[in-house]
C-alpha positions in Angstrom: 0.4 -0.2 0.1 1.2 3.8 -0.8 0.0 6.5 1.4 0.2 9.8 -1.4 0.1 13.0 -0.5 -2.8 14.5 -2.5 -3.4 17.8 -1.1 -2.5 19.8 -3.9 -4.4 17.3 -6.3 -7.6 17.1 -4.1 -9.6 18.3 -6.8 -8.4 15.3 -9.0 -9.8 13.1 -6.5 -12.9 14.8 -4.9 -15.2 12.6 -6.6 -13.5 9.2 -5.9 -13.2 10.6 -2.0 -16.7 11.5 -1.5 -17.7 8.2 -3.2 -15.4 6.2 -0.3 -16.8 8.6 2.3 -20.3 7.7 1.6 -20.0 4.0 1.4 -17.9 4.1 4.7 -20.4 6.6 6.6 -23.1 3.9 5.4 -21.6 1.2 7.3 -20.0 2.5 10.2 -22.9 5.3 11.0 -25.7 3.3 12.0 -27.0 5.9 14.3 -27.8 8.1 11.4 -30.9 7.8 8.9 -30.2 7.6 5.1 -31.5 11.2 5.2 -29.1 12.3 7.7 -26.2 10.7 5.9 -27.4 12.5 2.7 -27.6 15.6 4.3 -24.0 15.3 5.6 -22.2 15.1 2.1 -22.0 18.6 1.4 -20.1 19.4 4.8 -17.9 16.3 3.9 -17.3 17.9 0.5 -16.2 21.3 2.2 -14.2 19.3 4.8 -12.1 18.0 1.8 -11.7 21.0 0.4 -10.9 22.8 3.4 -8.6 20.6 5.3 -4.8 21.4 4.9 -3.1 18.0 4.2 -4.8 15.1 2.6 -3.5 12.0 2.2 -4.6 8.8 -0.2 -4.2 5.2 0.5 -3.5 3.4 -2.5 -3.1 -0.6 -3.1 -0.3 -1.7 -5.2 -2.8 -2.7 -7.7 -3.8 1.5 -8.4 -7.5 0.3 -6.0 -8.6 3.2 -3.9 -8.3 2.1 -0.2 -9.5 5.0 1.7 -8.0 8.5 2.8 -7.4 11.0 5.7 -7.4 14.4 6.5 -4.8 16.3 8.8 -5.3 19.9 10.1 -2.2 20.7 12.5 -1.8 17.9 15.2 -5.6 16.6 14.4 -6.7 13.9 12.5 -10.0 15.6 11.1 -11.0 12.4 8.7 -9.9 9.1 8.1 -12.3 7.0 5.7 -11.8 3.4 4.3 -13.3 2.0 1.4 -15.6 -1.0 3.0 -13.9 -3.6 1.4 -10.5 -2.6 3.1 -12.5 -2.9 6.5 -10.6 -5.0 9.0 -7.6 -5.5 6.8 -5.1 -3.0 9.1 -5.0 -0.3 6.4 -6.8 2.6 8.7 -3.8 1.2 11.5 -1.3 1.6 9.0 -2.6 5.4 7.9 -2.9 6.2 11.5 0.7 5.0 12.2 1.4 7.1 9.5 -0.4 10.0 10.7 1.4 9.8 14.3 4.8 9.1 13.5 5.6 10.9 10.2 2.8 14.1 10.9 2.6 14.6 14.4 -1.0 13.7 15.0 -2.0 13.5 18.5 -5.9 14.7 18.5 -9.2 13.2 16.9 -12.7 13.6 17.3 -15.2 10.3 16.9 -19.0 10.3 17.2 -19.7 8.8 20.5 -22.1 6.3 19.0 -19.5 5.0 16.3 -18.5 2.1 18.5 -16.1 0.6 16.3 -14.4 3.9 15.4 -13.9 4.3 19.4 -12.7 0.9 20.0 -10.2 1.4 17.1 -8.9 4.8 18.0 -8.7 3.7 22.1 -7.0 0.3 20.5 -4.5 2.7 18.7 -3.4 4.5 22.2 -6.3 7.6 22.3 -8.2 8.3 25.3 -11.1 10.6 25.6 -10.9 14.0 27.5 -14.1 15.7 26.3 -17.7 15.6 25.2 -19.5 17.6 23.5 -23.1 16.9 23.1 -23.4 17.9 19.7 -21.2 17.9 16.4 -19.8 20.7 14.7 -22.9 21.7 13.0 -25.1 21.8 15.9 -26.7 18.4 15.1 -27.7 16.3 17.9 -24.8 13.7 17.7 -22.3 13.4 20.6 -18.7 14.3 19.9 -15.8 12.3 22.0 -12.7 14.4 21.8 -9.7 12.0 22.0 -5.8 12.8 22.5 -3.1 10.3 22.2 -1.7 8.8 25.6 2.1 9.6 26.5 2.6 6.7 28.4 0.6 4.4 30.7 1.9 2.7 34.2 -0.1 0.3 36.1 -2.5 2.5 37.7 -2.2 5.9 36.0 -2.6 7.3 32.2 -0.7 10.4 31.1 -1.8 12.3 28.2 -1.3 16.1 26.9 -3.3 18.6 29.1 -5.9 20.3 27.2 -7.7 23.5 27.7 -10.6 21.8 28.9 -8.6 20.8 31.7 -8.5 24.2 33.6 -11.0 23.1 36.4 -9.1 20.0 37.6 -5.9 21.7 37.1 -6.9 24.5 39.5 -7.9 21.6 41.9 -4.1 21.6 42.2 -2.6 25.1 41.6 -5.4 26.6 43.6 -4.8 24.4 46.7 -2.7 26.6 49.2 -0.9 23.2 50.9 -0.1 21.8 47.5 1.5 25.1 46.4 3.6 25.3 49.7 6.8 25.1 47.7 5.5 28.1 45.3 4.5 30.1 48.0 0.7 30.0 48.1 -2.1 29.0 45.5 -2.7 30.6 42.3 -5.0 32.8 40.9 -7.2 31.7 38.5 -5.4 34.0 35.9 -1.8 32.6 36.7 -3.7 28.9 36.2 -4.3 29.7 33.3 -0.4 31.3 32.2 0.6 27.6 33.9 -1.6 25.7 31.7 -0.8 27.6 28.3 2.9 27.6 29.0 2.1 23.6 28.8 0.6 23.8 25.6 3.5 25.9 24.2 6.1 23.3 25.7 4.4 20.3 23.6 4.4 22.3 20.5 7.9 23.7 21.2 9.7 21.1 23.3 7.8 17.9 22.4 7.1 17.6 26.2 5.9 19.4 29.0 3.9 18.4 32.4 1.0 16.0 31.3 -2.3 15.4 33.0 -2.0 12.4 35.3 -5.5 10.2 35.0 -6.2 7.5 37.5 -7.1 4.1 35.3 -10.1 3.1 37.5 -12.2 5.9 37.3 -10.5 8.4 34.4 -10.2 10.9 36.7 -7.4 13.7 36.5 -5.6 13.3 40.0 -2.1 15.4 39.2 0.2 16.4 36.8 3.6 14.9 35.9 6.3 14.9 32.9 9.2 16.4 31.4 10.1 20.2 31.3 13.6 21.8 30.1 14.8 23.5 32.8 17.5 25.8 33.1 20.0 25.6 36.1 22.9 27.5 36.7 24.7 27.5 33.2 22.8 25.0 31.4 19.7 23.3 30.6 18.3 20.1 32.3 15.5 17.8 31.3 13.4 17.5 34.6 10.8 15.1 35.9 8.2 17.3 37.8 5.1 16.6 39.7 2.2 18.1 41.4 -0.8 15.9 43.2 -4.2 16.9 44.4 -3.7 16.4 47.9 -6.5 13.7 48.4 -3.8 11.6 46.3 -1.1 12.2 48.4 0.5 9.4 50.0 -0.5 6.6 47.7 2.9 6.2 45.8 1.0 8.0 42.4 3.5 10.7 42.4 6.3 8.0 42.3 4.6 5.8 40.0 3.9 8.8 37.5 7.6 10.0 37.9 8.8 6.8 37.3 6.9 6.3 34.2 8.3 9.6 32.9 11.9 8.7 33.7 11.7 5.6 31.8 10.1 7.3 29.0 12.9 10.1 28.9 15.6 7.1 28.8 13.6 4.9 26.6 11.8 6.9 24.0 14.4 10.3 24.0 17.7 8.5 24.6 18.3 11.2 27.5 21.7 10.8 28.9 20.5 11.6 32.8 16.9 12.8 34.1 16.7 15.7 36.9 14.5 16.7 39.5 15.0 20.2 41.0 13.1 20.6 44.4 12.8 23.3 47.1 15.1 22.6 50.2 12.0 22.2 52.7 9.8 19.9 50.2 10.3 16.9 51.8 7.7 14.8 49.9 9.2 15.6 46.7 12.8 14.9 47.5 11.6 11.3 48.7 9.8 10.8 45.5 13.2 11.5 43.7 15.0 9.1 46.3 12.6 6.6 45.8 13.5 6.7 42.1 16.9 6.2 42.6 18.0 10.2 41.8 21.1 11.3 43.9 21.3 14.8 45.2 24.7 16.4 43.2 23.9 20.2 44.2 22.5 23.2 45.9 21.1 26.4 44.4 18.9 29.2 44.7 16.1 30.0 42.6 14.5 33.6 42.2 10.3 33.1 42.4 7.4 35.5 43.1 10.0 38.0 44.9 11.6 34.7 47.0 15.0 33.4 47.2 14.5 30.0 47.3 17.2 27.1 47.8 16.7 24.2 45.9 18.3 20.6 45.7 19.5 19.7 42.3 19.0 15.6 42.1 20.3 13.3 38.8 19.9 10.0 37.7 22.2 8.6 34.6 20.7 6.7 31.8 22.7 3.6 31.6 21.6 2.4 28.8 22.0 6.1 26.7 23.6 6.0 23.4 25.6 8.6 22.2 24.9 10.1 18.9 
């Protein structure tokens, strides 16, 4: 199978793509009536004309297998001709979208059970639900994002604007934020969230939402960030959790997962944690994950000089390039 970029030649393919779209929808969108499917056809054509990137799946004999459209880091559409269902064509297209085009988000109709199962199997998880589709039709939409990593009890994914309220439960708790000299205002929480979104774009990493697998609830944030320490930039693992989930091993588990991600996926030579001297709980997390104290220093934040400790763990398997 060949995956061909037809973004610049889409008008030559438009009728074929609409035929695939219509046949695919008739097989998968059983929650729609025939009339409702027909009404969606003009919207499908407009989407095909507007989506920035359009890719076509063509078998070696020239048969049209399917197509997908991408905007920024979001998969806007993926449709297969029914003859190519359950032949791993969709998986190959999605793998290309993720690994070559940086796709991390996709929306799916809540009632399209086969599509939901497919995306979940491929590593996506729901973070928000809309009661209607983009056109205001009464078809609920699930917004999915690609998991960054999983541990025994936790799932980590990129934070989204919809996570603001959950983030407030962490950043507006004075006890949780004691090492930051107090709780954040709503404006400061928003700045914090926007900073993570920017880090994802610029650095490929950032603090991620930590989801408790048993109930899908956000209980904290943990991830990898680039932090400046004295005369160098370091890859740091950081973590903040709701107080209700302290002393259950979640921070240690999430931080360990991030550290393994840094070593195995990013081939980082070392991972660091920069922790305020009075933050005993965070220091213990670092020590449980076998990071060693290697330096001390002072960081200036919120108008205060704050003594900090620098912890480090080397990657024993790092490959220098």
